N, C-alpha and C positions, 0 to 999 in steps of 0.2 A: 669328943664327937664332932665330926665335921658338919657343916651346915647342910650338906646334901643328905648325910645319914640322918640328921635330925628331921629334915623335911620328910624323908621317906618314912620314918617311924611315926611322925604325926599323921601323915596321910594314911598309914596303915591303921592307926587307931580310929580315925574318922571313918574310914571305909568299913570298919567292923561295927561301928555304932549304928543301931537301927535308925533309919530316917523316919520322919513323920509320914505316915501313909495317907495320902489324900483320898484314898478310896474308903477310908473309915467313915462310919455313920456321922460323926460329928463334923464332917467336912462336906456333907451333901444334903440337898433338899430336893425332893422329887415332886414334880407336878405331872399328873397324868389324868387322862379322861378320855371321853369319846366325843367325836364330832359326827352329828347326824343332821339330816335335813328335817324340815318340819313334819314330815310323815314318819320319821324314825328310821330312815334308811341310812346306813353308814356311808360316810364320805371318805373314801380312801385317797391317798396321795395329797392330802391337804397340809400345807406348811403352817406350823404353829410356832410362835415365838414367845419366850419368857424373857422379860427385861427387868434387870435390877434398877429400880428407880434411883437409888443412891449413886450408882456409877454409870448407868447407861449401857452397861455390858449386857449382851443378849445371848441366849441359848436357843438353839433351833431344834425342832422336832418335826416329824412327819407322821401322818396317820397311816396305819396299816389297812388291810382289807376289811377289818371289822370296824374301822374308824377310830381305833385306839392310838393315842399318842403318849409317849413317855419322855419327859425332859428332866435331866438330872443337872441341877445347878450346884455350883460350888459356894456354899454358904456355911460358915463356921459358927461356933457358939455365939460369937459377938454379933451375929446377924439376926438374932431373935427379934421379932417385931419389925423387921425391915419391910419396906413397901416393894411390891412387885407388880408388874403389868403383864397380863397374858393377852396375846393378840392372835387372832385368826382373821386374815383379810381386814375388813373394816371394823370387825367386832373386837372390842377390848374390855377387859375387866381388871379391876385393881384387887390385888390380894395382899395379905399380910403373912409373912413367914412366922407361923405360930408353932413353937416347940419349946420344950424345957431344955435350956442349955446344959443343965446338969445331967440329963439323961443321955448316956452314950450307948444305950443298948437297943432302943426302939428306933425304927426308921422314921425319918422326918419328911413330911410332905403333905399334900392335899390332892383331892380329886376335883376336877372342874370339867363339866360337860357343856358342850355347845350343842343346843337342841334347836335347830332352825334359827330364829332370831333371839332366842333366850340363852343366857349363860348362867349355869347353876353350879355353885361350889357345894360339894358334898364331902366335907372333911371326914365325917364318920365312916365313909365308904373307902377311904384311902387304903387302909391296911389290907382289907379283903381284896381289893382290886389289884394292889401290888403283889400280894401272895399268889393270886390267880395268874398274873402276868409272869411271875418268876417260875411258877410250876410249869407253864406251857413252854417257856423258853429253854428249860433244862431238859426237856424230853428229846 
């Protein structure tokens, strides 16, 4: 077999092998929430930034008309417990990526709301907020 034929056959095998899909649950961590002023009025078109403290890499999001933002970060199983910083203008809060690295079926993430001068993490509201967001975007 010539070198070219060998190279073509190896490339054919590699092309047929499924690649690791980075859209899988175990490669993402979602931070979502609402931005409202002190009176509870949604603040649309606000830039929100999620920063991985370990690398300094940031992910950007923007609020919609309801004040909702959704940021999907690339965090794998090895990132459990990693520190994150969520920033909106001058307001910042520190988060910890909390999830079970062995669980590859449940979505990973947290909900954080900016309410005037307060920042409130509501981890237990994450799943319902994400489900609501996904159901409205699929319509």
